N, C-alpha and C positions, 0 to 999 in steps of 0.2 A: 343435463342442464342445457337449456337453449342457448345457442350462440347469439351474440349481438348482431343486429342487422346492419347492412351497409346502406349508406344514404341513397344509392341508386335504386334501392327497392321502393323508395317513396316518390310521390309526385314532387315536382319542383317547389311547390308552395310549402309542402311539409318539410322538405329539405331546408328551406329558408328558416323555418321555425327552429330546427336543430342548430343551425349556424347562429341564430339569434341567442339561444340559450348559452351556447359556448362562448361567443365573442362579446356580446353586449352584457348579458347577465353574469358572465364569469363562472358559469357552472363547470364542474370538473368533467373530464371526458367520460369518466365512469357514470356520473349522474345522467349525462346526456344519452349515453348508450342505454341505460336502464329505461329512460323515458321512451326512447324509440322502440325498445323491445316491447314495452307495454302498449304503445300505439300500434305496433304491428299486429299484436294479438287482437286489439280492438278492431282494427280495419279488416282483418281476416274474418272476424265474427260478423261484421256488418255485411260483407260480401257473401259469406256462407248463408246467411239468412235470406239475402236477396235472391240467391241462385239455387237455394234448396240443397246446399252441400251439407252433409252430415258433419256437425261440429266435433264429433268424436272420431272421425275417420282419418286415415292417413292423408286424404286429399286436402284436409284443412290446412296443413303446413305448406302445401304447394300453391296456395292461392296467391295470385298476383295482386298486389295492393297498390300498384301505381295509379289505378283509376280514382283512388281516394284523393281528390283535390278539394279546393275551397268550395267549388260548386256542389260537390257531393256532400261535404260536411254541412253546408248550409241547409240541407234538407233533413238532417238528422233531428229526431225529436227526443225530448227528455226521457220518455218512456223507453226508448231504445238503449239509452245509456244505463238506466236502471236494470234492464233485462241483461245487459252485458255484465254488470256487477254481480247479478244473481248467478249468471253462468260461471263466473270466475270462482265463486264460492261453492256452488252446488256441484258443478262438473269438474272443475280444475282443482277444487279443494284448497283454494287460496285462503290463508289466514287474513285477519283484519289488516295487518300491515301491508301485505301484498295488494289487497284490494284498495287500500288507501293510496298506495303509490300509483296504481293504475288510474284511479280517479284524478289524482294530482296531475298526471300526464295529460289526461283528457282536458281537464280544466285549464291547464297551462296552454295547450294548443288553441282552445277556443278563445281564451283571453287574448292571445296573440293575433288570431284571425280577426277578431272583432274590434279590439281597441288599438292594436299597433298597425295593422294593415288595412283595416276597414273593408275586408272582403265581403262581409255581410254584417247585419245589425243584431240579429237574435242570437243569444248565447244559451243553448239548451242545458248547459252544465252549471250555470252560474249559481243556482239555488240548491244544488245537490249537496247534502251534508256528507262529510267524510265518515267512513265506518268508524265506530267507536272502539277503542282498544280495550282489551281485557285489563282491568286494573290489578296488576300484579306488582308486589313489592320487589325491588331489585335484590338479586342474590349478591352476597359479598362475603369476604373473608373477615373473620373477627381478628382481633389483635394477635392472639396466640397463633392462629393459622397463618397470618401474614409473616410472623417471625419464623414459623416452620418453613415457609416457602423460601425466605431469604437464606436460612441456614442450609437448606438443601443445595443451594448453589455453592456455598462455601465448602460443603462436604463432598462435592463432585471432583474427585481427584483425576478423572479422565478428561476433563474439559480443558480445551485450549483457549477458550473464550470466557473464562470465569469473570474477569473484571468487566468485560462488556456486558455480560448477561446480568451480573449483579447490579450494574449501573442502570440497565433498562428496567429491571423489576423495581428497583428503588424509586425511579422516576414515576412509574405507573402507580405505585402504592402511595406516594406522597403528593403527587401533582394532579392526578386524575386526568391526564391527557389522553386523547384518543390515539388509537394505534396508528392511523394515518399521519397524525401530527408528529408522533415520535419518530417514525422512519424518515420524515421529511426534514428533521433538524440538521442544519449545517454547523460546522465549527464556528462560522461567522455569526451565528444566531445567538451565541452565548456571551453574556457580559464578561468583560475581562476579569472582574472581581468575583465572578461566579455567583452573583446576586440574583440574576434573572436570565431567562432565555425567551426567544421569540418563536412562536409556532404559527403555522398556517392552518386555520381551522376550516370548518364548513363554509362554503360560499366564498372561498379564498379570502377569508377575513383573518387578519393578523391579530394576535393578542400576546401580551406579555405574561409569562408565568414566573412568579417570584419563588426563589429556591430557599429551602430551609437548610439547616446544618447537615442533615443526612445526605441531601442531594448534592450539596457543595463538596462534601468529603468524597463521595463516589465519583463525581465528575472530575475532581482534581486528580484522583488516581487514574481514572480511565483516560483522560485527555493527555496525561503524561505519556501513556503508552501510544495513544492514537497519533501524537505528534513526534514520536521518536523516529530516529533514522530508518527504522524498519519500514516505515510508511512514507518516506519522503518522496517516492516516485508515484504514489497514488494520485490519480488525476482528480477524483471526486472530492468535493468539500464536505461530503456527508460525515456526520458525527459517528454514526454506527455503521460498521462495515461487515460485509459477508466474508466468508472464507476466501472468496475470489477477489477481495479488496474492492468490491463495488458497494454501492448503497445497499444496506440490508433491506430485504423484501418483507412485505407484510406476512407472507407465508412462513418465512424463516422465524420471525418473532413469534408467531402463533405456535409453531412447532416447539420452539424453545420453552415457551410458557407451559405448554402441555407436558413437556418432558419433566420440568421441575415440580409441577403440580403432582405428577405421578410419584416422583422421588420423595416428595413430602407427604405422601399418603393422602392427598386431597383430590385425586382424580375421580373418586366415586361420587363426589358432590357436583360433578359436571360444571365446574368453573371454567371460565374462558378469559381471554385477554380483556374483554369488555367488563368482566366482573371485577377486574383489578381497578378499573375506573370507578365502578360503584363502591369498591372498598375504600378508596381514597376519600370519596365524597362522604361516605357514611362515617368513617372514623373522624373526619374533620368536624362534621356536624354534631355527632354524638359526644365525642370526647373533647373536642376543642371549643365547643359552644360558638361555632362560626355562624354568623348571621346568614340566613338563607339567600339574601340579596348579594352578599359577598361571594357565597358559594356559587351562585349563578355566574358571576363574572369569572371566577376561577375555572369553572368547567366550560365556559364558552357557550352557554345556553342562550338562545334568542329570547325565550319566554320564561318568566318566573315559574309558571305552572309546571314546566318540565323539571325544574329543580326541586319543587315542593314534594316530590315523591320521597325525598330523603327525610322530610319531616314526618311522613307516615311511618317510615321505618322506626323513627324515634318513638312515635306513639305506640307502636307494637312492642317495643322494648319496655316502655313504661307499664303496659298492660301485663307483660310477662313478669315484671318485677312485683307488681301487685299480687299476682297469682302465687308468688313464692312466699308470701307472708304465711307463717304457720297458722294464723287464725283464719286463713282464706276458706278453709273447708268446714269450719265450725258453724253449725246451724243452731238456730234458736232452740233452747231446751235441751241441748246435748251436753 
């Protein structure tokens, strides 16, 4: 896996773009690092083409990209960006999501250079459409599988963190929050009556998640432990702690979820933490008759079309129900 680039690898003008994304637009450090990683690949490709360096050789990753400044970027044509995107798919075998992210980084840089800093007027990336995703329905646990997962935690007699883990899984399955949102929850983010909690979502946007009875019950039990004398000297305000009494990490939560998926006999279906978010959304939409616009706000989606994938899941279920009709296979004359 490629390491994230350092800012000194870029020209001063490109460094300013990274600082703008982080400080003005409020992008997370991870997002900015990914943007710069994609731009580094793009810049290396441009220089390799200019200097005749083999794009599949070891020399490619040694290319100095500091010459890529505003003047250099002003001379890039739309066709060169298309060629780069083809290279990412054909040579680097990037899927649509990786290509879309690279294009987003390029578009963001050119928008900044032209509109925010007025380094030049022509934006060669402005009319390039993002690669279209493969339209796949989300994978999710059904109600019985969700119950199996929760029971697997209760049946784990060797666990020292059973209450914590049960609380985490319950929140995932009921609230549909993102992994990053869950690990970021502080004790102070929870309403005193356990009616709601505040999470920090994508783009540093806060939203309120309202809690149902199951969530209130597990939070009440876990918070009683979390605020007990055992943890009175813990410095962090994080709700969920690691075994070292620090904020639980993304990797720890992922490992814990995989562990209980395996204990529940569900590992063969290749579920993941994100699939638990899909599960919550699907169960709410299918079983709770939740309006898709309400579901959009619950999940923290920017666009309604992102949420509408769950309506397609419902349509698939209806088709499946129709096929279960005993008359479904009866043909005329039989």
